[in-house]
Steps between C-alpha positions, in 0.01 A plus 500: 500500500394847387416543129700752308276736294512475130597859480809442724586189314509703170711771653748251649520322169574822313763610754781302334758613247457183315170320432504130413234302323349356821467853640354625176240220504401585860476879405272411205278295735473781753441767226212283363312544828320792633756734674473814700724723289463800702646289802778392262577855388504619863722229623745542207513877550551480868779242465674673200439215265284640225775535241613137559150365474434682176845391359433126582131491386610677173802293439318165510192645307251481794425880501186420310335368819521834667213754503595777247513780774731274733718417201536872407576592863764208514648602170520868608683402824749294316588770258503781755748284699718468199495885453576576857785245520645632183487860648658374820785340294557836342544662835727210612714561196539860591581423864767226396677759270569719795566232743759321291669837406537570871607139567234441765345157564132413482343145503142455353263296725159329476277620215725652253775236559252227465345660180848488342613150617176304549199629333681627189192688379430865585128438532489202746642637836323807634727736701375736764850640529863435405709366798872565501773407754787742553800536724388704798799733473378590147153594592556871479643477155218272382248743655660792305499303170130429545413853591686634189293254290180650645415245749364648816507405863249579759580664832413179687741318272784742562466422865611139451854615445495595872326182636761227552240232477375590156632298197335665197395841341230556240526728197229570250465660167210572275577338178177584315153646578383190680801308612752547771832303519631416853840397584575356842870534587601228754834504686408194699292196370285467818445669839706374795201313629565303704863505399735675248496301176837364406564419139875468457659605179164605376652770261777265385241236420295721262446421136470731194324497174513735192208734455487781243882491475516533868555266798218397731610364834290239684532292810629147473244231448536391861475856647207568259314203651575612853384854421167361353464299827555814705252694279223253557579497869481876507170511320318207641227735620428624148617189312399507135526218251751673272756473796436116510539479125832669521639243726333201341626592149844587633516152644361343185777656292802513730472245776747269327759787486453605866761412760269363766761442750582867488132583530459266797796642680399863454134427595613341822738757604256784429206307673284490185470119459125504551456791255679289240275208569198735487588636156565137360167394642319784338667420155390133533151587655394758229693418185621133563866586481707250693813584685786264547441262785819580676417867559152405601647255752747760629249800524173345612386574852348252729161334397288722730629819341473354147152391563405839619651681217299263256180569689551877513581545130426274203353544153149444634502779756756733349243760386360503860846539655423744790721737684475266800609203301785698353621597854485143604705389200734783555562361858549146374781617264740553790756230512509521884263632770783725615514659158147625530582671831805674340286610207225652716761673727670658186173612356340617814790658688838524315377653179281742695804603701697557185226696354518698816 
């Protein structure tokens, strides 16, 4: 068995929202040894984990083990993230005021949704952008609202309205001299690759919470889980640990509330059972979060495919996860061999034809 480097072990131990005494003792032991702090800093930055590492080390009074320059860099990242997320919330409040006045519908996805329902701390979850889901027929109105609020859209992004296979549009706004806020407007949760995603009653199943005397709308717990699964599947070639933390901590907090029968039915009908298994495997492999045995039994592929997935990606080789391995994993995530043929046909021929 391959040995996990001390630096990786420390990062994985810090990558939880709750640190127990056993984990704290393990962290102390690792911190008392010689560590390559430049390597830790580089990994944490690349995987968008620096604020979470700082928060956990500081919370359990282990920050004294860090070199002063590393501690200052971690601390700066944490408070910069708090500031950026606070600025993003101000922009979201402005958007919500107009959207609710016009009686339009938006659902917050991924980073911002998880920050408000799971992380519950502005500093812990880094956001590259704010993802929202809209109704496709309201795209023009949403675009006009964002434009009026000084968000801009590039020429290439504007073309997406004319490309039938596109599912999102990106808007940007300079919120201060050094930071840009991006909003990704989705009218579908995933590309039709290989098939059109079917989540019945998605809008009817949404949930709401109060925020600054306004209502925020999120996907249901089950649909959130499925969206996180799809997100990992989409980004398997550029997979970062923060995506794995999202799904692991979501399972840790909500798995007892999830309707696993619904998830199994939807995953099977949309041919994403192996993708569900893959996400559950990552949560267990990297953060020791166990999923219910019934969903594992229902979703797990044959032993050959399971074995290949475990060989190609695990916590021992994750930092050497090459593009070649990522492509292999991507191929393994198709439920059926025929699905892969449909996928490559759509990407290679159909979408190019639509692009015309």
